[in-house]
Residue, then its C-alpha position, 0 to 999 in steps of 0.5 A: m652236350r651235357i657231360v658228367v666228369t667223375g674224378a674231377g678233382g684229379g689232374l686229368g679231371r681238372a685238365l678235362l674241365a679246362a679243355a671243355g671250356g664253356h662249350h658244354d654243360v659240365t657237371a664236375l664230381k670230385h671224390a667228395d661228391l661221388d665215390i664211384g666205388d659206392h654202387h648205390a650212390v652212383l645209381g642214385a646220383v648219376p642218372p638224374l643228371g641226364a648226361d649225354l656223356i660220362v667221362n670217368c677219370a676216377a681211379f685208385t691209382q696208387v699201384d703199390a697200395n693196390e697190391t696191398d689192398q686188393a679189396r679196394a683195388f677191385r671196388d674202385n677200379a673194376q666195380g666202380p666203372q661197372s656202376l658207372a656203365l650201369a648208370a650210363r645205360m639207365c640214362g642213355a649216355t655214352l661212357l668214356h672210361i680212362s684205363t692204363d698201360y699197366v694192363f700189359d705185361g711188358a714182354k713185348a719189345e715194341p709199343y703195345d697197340e689195341t690189338d695186343e692181348p692184355r696180360p697184367v702183372s699187378v693187382y692194379g693192372r688186373a683191376k683196371l682190366a676188369g673195369e674195362r671188361f665190365v664197361a664193354s659188356t655193360v654199355a655198348e656206347h662206350f670208349v675205353v682210353r688206355t694211357g700211361y705215364v701221365f704227367g703235369g697235373g700237379d700231384d703226379y710223380l714228375s711234377g713232384q720231381l720237377a719241384r725238387l729240381r727247381a729247388g736245386e735238389d736232386a731228383a731220381g727216376i727209374e731207368d729200367r722201366v719204359g712207357s709213353p710219357t703223356f702230358v695231361e693237357h694234351l691227353a685231356e684235349r683229345l678226349l671230347p673230340l674222340a667221344l664226338t666221333g661216335r666210333f665206340g671201342t678201345y683206343h690208346l691215347a698216349g705221348p709219341e715217344a717211349a722213355s723212362w722216367f730217368g730219361v724224362l727227368q734228364r730232358l726236363r732238367d736240360l730244357g729248363g736249365l735246372s741245377g739239380e742232379v738226376r739219379p738213376q734208379r732200378a726198380a728191383d732196388l726200390g722194394l716196391a710192393a707191386p711189379r711193373p711192366e718193363r716196357s709198357a709204351l703205347t701206340s695206336v692202329f686206329v687213332e690216326n684214322l679218326s682225324l684226331p690231332g697227333f700228340p706233340p713231341l715229348d720235348e714240346a710237352l715238357g716245355a709246356m710243363l716248364g712254362r706254367 
């Protein structure tokens, strides 16, 4: 299969390239190779590659910066996916687009499944939801994959806090926001199998346990026998520009019927992160 990966320089993009191995003909496009927010660049560069599958891992993921730079938020997170969907339609490719748990408002006590109505509370969430809708309305052969609290890519929040703990320094995590911590390698390993099902639509792929970053850091410290302390934080005390959903854990009512492997337990994922 001929695959084009956008955002290939990010944590998920790198993990996807590793998961694809040598089984496919993969073209990896980092941001320096292709800015998906540049509509004409996308339409000029992507269709000639003749992809069977386009996987979009590119996004403007800095949630607070989205709040203060709305133009870029919608350019990169909404119109960029639209351009990729148009490119996919031009060359007959399937588009698999990565979205976020932040399309939900956090008011539901239980994890969100694919049938729940999105109600984003931030510019980032609104822009990502607009991107989902552009994809779905532009190319029928599409997958939208919602995930959240992704860790282990090296440049993510948890990787940075782990580096502090390993150095004997204190780490800090928000205790009053809960999501589905998802190990980047486990997510990447499930993307191509999902695409190969040919069962287009929106799916939630995320770790199996709801947790706060504070709770995850405590478990990471204990599993690794690390000496640094973990301090709890409350979101309201941090002066963050963007609101976050209080509870954005994800579950799926569809994935178990697709013969995809389930996600390993969180402690197993943290152990894999520690062992690298």
